[in-house]
C-alpha positions as CSV (number, residue, x, y, z in Angstrom):
1,X,-7.2,-26.7,-28.7
2,X,-5.5,-23.9,-26.8
3,X,-5.4,-21.7,-29.8
4,X,-9.1,-22.3,-30.5
5,X,-10.0,-21.4,-26.9
6,X,-7.8,-18.3,-27.1
7,X,-9.5,-17.1,-30.3
8,X,-13.0,-17.8,-28.9
9,X,-12.2,-16.0,-25.7
10,X,-10.7,-13.0,-27.5
11,X,-13.8,-12.7,-29.6
12,X,-16.4,-13.2,-26.9
13,X,-14.7,-11.0,-24.2
14,X,-11.8,-9.1,-25.7
15,X,-11.2,-6.8,-22.7
16,X,-11.3,-9.7,-20.2
17,X,-9.0,-11.7,-22.4
18,X,-6.5,-8.8,-22.7
19,X,-6.6,-8.4,-18.9
20,X,-6.0,-12.1,-18.4
21,X,-3.0,-11.9,-20.8
22,X,-1.6,-9.0,-18.9
23,X,-1.9,-10.8,-15.6
24,X,-0.3,-13.9,-17.0
25,X,2.7,-12.0,-18.4
26,X,6.0,-12.5,-16.7
27,X,8.6,-9.8,-15.9
28,X,11.8,-10.9,-17.5
29,X,14.1,-9.4,-14.9
30,X,12.3,-10.8,-11.8
31,X,10.4,-13.7,-13.2
32,X,7.3,-12.5,-11.4
33,X,3.8,-12.3,-12.9
34,X,1.8,-9.1,-12.6
35,X,-0.5,-10.8,-10.2
36,X,2.3,-11.8,-7.8
37,X,3.9,-8.4,-8.1
38,X,0.5,-6.8,-7.3
39,X,0.0,-9.1,-4.3
40,X,3.5,-8.3,-3.0
41,X,2.9,-4.5,-3.4
42,X,-0.4,-4.8,-1.6
43,X,1.4,-6.4,1.4
44,X,4.0,-3.6,1.3
45,X,1.4,-0.9,1.2
46,X,-0.4,-2.5,4.2
47,X,2.9,-2.6,6.1
48,X,3.7,1.0,5.2
49,X,0.2,2.2,6.3
50,X,0.8,0.5,9.7
51,X,4.1,2.3,10.0
52,X,2.5,5.6,9.2
53,X,-0.2,5.0,11.7
54,X,2.4,4.2,14.3
55,X,4.3,7.4,13.5
56,X,1.1,9.4,13.8
57,X,0.4,7.9,17.3
58,X,4.0,8.7,18.3
59,X,3.7,12.3,17.0
60,X,0.4,12.7,18.9
61,X,2.0,11.5,22.1
62,X,5.0,13.8,21.7
63,X,2.6,16.7,21.2
64,X,0.7,15.8,24.3
65,X,3.9,15.6,26.3
66,X,5.1,18.9,24.9
67,X,1.8,20.5,25.9
68,X,2.0,18.9,29.4
69,X,5.6,20.2,29.9
70,X,4.7,23.7,28.6
71,X,1.7,23.8,30.9
72,X,3.8,22.7,33.9
73,X,6.4,25.4,33.2
74,X,3.6,28.0,32.9
75,X,2.0,27.0,36.2
76,X,5.4,27.1,38.0
77,X,6.2,30.5,36.6
78,X,3.1,32.7,36.1
79,X,5.2,35.4,34.4
80,X,5.7,33.3,31.3
């Protein structure tokens, strides 16, 4: 029965059937399917984006502090 359904699915929607086979394949080394690996990578990408945004905020704050210090030095010493 499974073979019959496989054959019918491969004839009716070959690209979809191939994609489903790809998603169902298991990585021999890790034992993960493509779908679980994709989900794990999506979580990692989300975490990395959050870290990048945090670094950008920190960088912006350092720049603001640098500008404030430089402006303070300039106001205390007009020759600079």
